[in-house]
C-alpha positions in Angstrom: 0.1 -0.3 -0.3 3.0 2.2 1.1 4.2 1.5 -2.4 1.2 3.0 -4.7 0.8 5.8 -2.5 4.2 6.7 -3.0 3.7 6.1 -6.7 1.1 8.0 -6.8 2.6 11.3 -4.9 5.9 10.9 -7.1 3.1 11.0 -9.9 1.3 14.1 -8.9 4.9 15.9 -8.4 6.0 15.1 -11.9 2.7 17.0 -13.2 3.1 19.5 -10.7 6.9 20.6 -11.6 6.4 19.8 -15.5 5.4 23.1 -17.2 4.1 21.3 -20.9 0.6 21.9 -19.5 1.1 26.3 -19.2 1.4 26.8 -22.3 -1.9 25.2 -23.5 -4.1 27.2 -20.7 -2.2 30.5 -21.6 -3.3 29.9 -25.8 -6.6 28.8 -24.5 -7.1 32.0 -22.3 -5.8 34.2 -25.3 -7.9 32.4 -27.9 -10.7 33.0 -25.4 -9.8 36.7 -25.3 -9.9 37.1 -29.0 -13.0 35.2 -29.5 -14.8 37.4 -27.1 -13.3 41.1 -28.0 -15.0 39.6 -32.1 -17.9 38.9 -30.1 -18.0 42.3 -28.7 -16.8 44.1 -31.5 -19.4 42.7 -33.9 -22.5 44.0 -32.5 -21.0 47.5 -32.9 -19.5 47.0 -36.6 -23.6 45.4 -37.5 -24.9 48.8 -35.8 -22.7 50.8 -37.9 -23.7 49.0 -41.2 -27.1 48.5 -40.6 -27.1 52.4 -40.1 -25.1 52.7 -43.6 -27.9 50.6 -45.4 -30.6 52.9 -43.4 -29.1 55.8 -44.7 -28.4 54.6 -48.4 -32.5 53.2 -48.3 -33.6 56.7 -47.4 -31.4 58.5 -49.5 -32.5 56.2 -52.5 -36.0 56.2 -52.0 -36.0 60.2 -52.2 -34.6 60.0 -54.8 -36.9 57.5 -57.1 -39.7 59.2 -56.0 
């Protein structure tokens, strides 16, 4: 039983010492931040495009009549 617990402890200690997983977490956080910023920016962009098309359609409607 002591041997099994020792093996588990050594394995967990090895996981804590390794830093390979930290890079993946950092990349995932950067990707999540970019996705959040893109999503937030799309609302402003969509509002601007909608306003531009509204102005165009109003100008075209007044020129046709």
